[in-house]
Every structure is written in C-alpha cells, then in structure tokens.
N, C-alpha and C positions, 0 to 999 in steps of 0.2 A: 808137459805143456808149460810154457812160460807165458802166462797170459799178459804180463806187462809188456811183452815184446810183440806177440802175435796171438790172435784168437784161435788159430788152427793148429793141429798137430803137425809136426815136422820131423824129418829124420834126425837122428842124433849122431854126431861125429865125435870121436874121442882123440885126444892128442897122442896117445900111445896105446899099444896093446896092453900094457900093464894097467893103465887107467881103466880101459874097457873091461878087463878081466876083474878088477876090483869091484866095479859097480855090478857087473853081471853075477859075480859070486855072491854079493850081498842079496841080490834078488833071488837067486836059486836056493840059497841056504836059509832064507827067511822062514822061521817057524810060523809066522803069522801071515795074514793076507797082504801080499806086497802092494796091492792097490790101495791100502790104507797107510802107506808109507810115503814120505816125501824125501827128496834128496836136496840138501843144501849144497849148491855148487857155484863155482865161478863159471859163467857161460858167456859165449859170444854168439853172434848170428852170422851165418853165411848168407851173403847178399847176391842175388842173381842179377843178370844183365839189365833187367827192367826195374831194378831197385826193390824187388820183393824178397822176403826172407825165404830161403830154400832149405835151410837146416840149422840146427843148433850145434854149437861146438862146446862140449864140456871140457873145461880146463882142469879144475880141481874139485874133488869130492871132499867137502868139509865134514858133513855128518848126515845121518839118516834120522828122520824124525817121524813120530806117529802123527797122522792127520786126524783131525776131529771128524766125528760123524756128520 
C-alpha cells in the first residue's frame, strides 16, 4: 500500500514479467515473515476515468527493507 498516494489497497501492475518474477521470488524465498518487509520501488498510479486510482504500477525494485514492529 502506498499511503502517500491512496489510503486503500490497489492491484499491482508490473512493467514486465521479469520485474514481476523478481519481486514474487523475493516474497516466496523469504526466510522471514514477508509482511514485515517493505519494498522500495519507483511506482506510478493507474488512474481510472473518474480520476480515481485503480492500480499501482511498479517500475523498479530498488531494495527490500525490514519494517519496524
């Protein structure tokens, strides 16, 4: 969720299958609880016809960080 853009959860779109695979592999192979991880990404917002955000578009995965409790 990107709270600076929108308060609600939105679907995620990836620029390529390679980018999607990289992020999903990080999630699947995590030895720790993935819900305690954050992903530093360049992202954009897909805007619907009424001006609402309909999805996030992940452009680049920079790094994975541990979230504080």
